[in-house]
C-alpha positions in Angstrom: 90.4 128.6 86.9 93.6 128.3 86.1 93.4 126.2 83.4 91.4 126.4 80.1 88.8 123.8 79.6 90.0 122.1 77.2 94.0 122.8 77.9 95.6 118.9 78.6 96.8 119.0 82.9 99.4 117.1 83.3 98.5 114.8 86.0 96.4 111.7 84.9 94.2 109.2 85.0 91.6 106.6 83.8 88.2 105.3 85.4 86.8 103.1 83.5 82.8 101.7 84.7 82.8 98.4 85.7 79.2 97.5 85.7 76.6 98.1 88.9 78.1 100.9 91.3 81.6 99.7 90.4 84.2 101.6 89.4 87.6 100.7 88.2 90.7 103.8 88.1 94.0 104.4 87.9 97.3 105.4 85.4 97.1 104.1 82.0 98.9 100.9 82.5 99.3 101.3 86.0 97.1 99.1 89.1 93.6 100.4 89.6 91.3 100.2 92.8 88.0 98.8 92.9 85.8 102.4 94.0 82.3 99.9 94.9 79.1 102.5 95.4 78.0 99.5 97.0 80.7 98.5 99.0 81.0 95.0 98.1 84.2 94.5 96.6 85.5 97.7 97.8 85.3 100.8 99.2 82.3 104.1 97.9 83.5 107.3 97.0 83.6 109.2 100.1 86.1 106.1 101.4 87.7 105.9 99.0 88.4 109.8 99.5 89.1 109.1 103.3 91.0 106.7 103.1 93.9 108.3 100.6 93.8 111.2 102.8 95.0 108.7 106.1 97.0 107.0 103.5 98.8 110.7 102.0 99.6 111.5 105.3 100.5 108.4 106.8 103.3 108.5 104.3 104.6 111.8 105.7 104.4 110.1 109.5 106.4 107.1 108.0 108.8 109.2 105.7 109.6 112.1 109.3 110.5 109.2 111.3 112.6 107.9 109.7 114.8 110.6 109.4 114.4 110.9 112.9 116.3 107.8 113.2 112.8 106.3 115.0 111.0 104.6 112.6 107.6 103.3 113.1 108.0 99.9 114.0 103.3 100.3 112.9 100.9 102.6 112.5 97.0 102.7 112.2 94.5 105.3 111.5 91.3 104.9 113.1 88.8 107.2 111.5 85.8 108.9 112.2 83.8 111.2 109.9 80.9 113.6 109.5 78.6 114.2 106.0 76.6 116.5 105.4 72.8 116.2 106.2 71.6 117.0 103.1 72.0 117.1 99.3 74.8 116.9 98.4 76.3 114.6 101.4 79.6 116.2 101.1 82.0 115.6 104.2 82.1 118.2 107.1 84.5 116.8 109.6 87.4 114.3 109.8 89.3 113.2 113.1 92.2 110.5 112.6 93.9 108.8 115.9 97.6 107.7 114.9 98.1 104.9 116.4 102.0 104.4 115.9 104.9 102.8 118.0 107.8 104.0 117.6 111.0 104.3 119.3 110.5 107.8 119.0 108.8 110.0 122.5 104.9 111.5 121.4 105.8 114.9 121.1 108.3 114.2 118.3 104.9 111.5 116.8 103.1 114.2 117.2 105.1 116.7 115.3 104.9 114.9 112.8 101.3 114.4 112.0 101.4 117.4 112.2 103.5 118.8 109.8 101.8 115.6 107.7 98.0 116.4 108.2 98.5 120.6 107.6 101.1 121.7 105.5 102.5 118.6 103.1 99.6 116.2 103.2 98.4 117.5 99.3 94.9 116.6 100.0 94.5 117.5 102.9 95.4 120.6 102.0 93.1 120.0 98.8 90.2 119.7 101.5 91.1 121.4 104.1 88.7 124.7 103.6 86.0 122.4 103.0 86.7 120.1 105.7 87.3 120.1 108.7 90.2 117.7 109.8 91.4 117.1 113.7 94.3 114.5 114.4 95.5 112.8 118.0 98.3 110.2 118.4 98.8 107.5 120.1 101.8 105.8 121.0 101.6 102.6 121.4 103.8 99.9 123.4 105.6 96.6 122.5 
């Protein structure tokens, strides 16, 4: 443990119960997201975690391509995941397929994705000791 219980931590969120299995959360005074266990008004908790993994790594991919002066024209990530068949039903495997339209060569996009997923994305690095995260790149054509 890196802090003592009761000591405040620098990052703060507020999550409010919104009835049934719905929760709204975010930074106080900022936009909130809805997490819905019934998946009616928003994704469930595990889907939200996987979406966060994709958003975090994709931000890095977009930034890397901009730095190469070959920005993404479009980016879509298709995700497959597997959960433990028991309790708790934690994530065990996640596979990310990055579909990117860009002028960049495939090996540059693959390098951007690898760096994002394996080094820079804080969500991926937070999960990596417990979850096998794999990825691939598909270049889309115009």
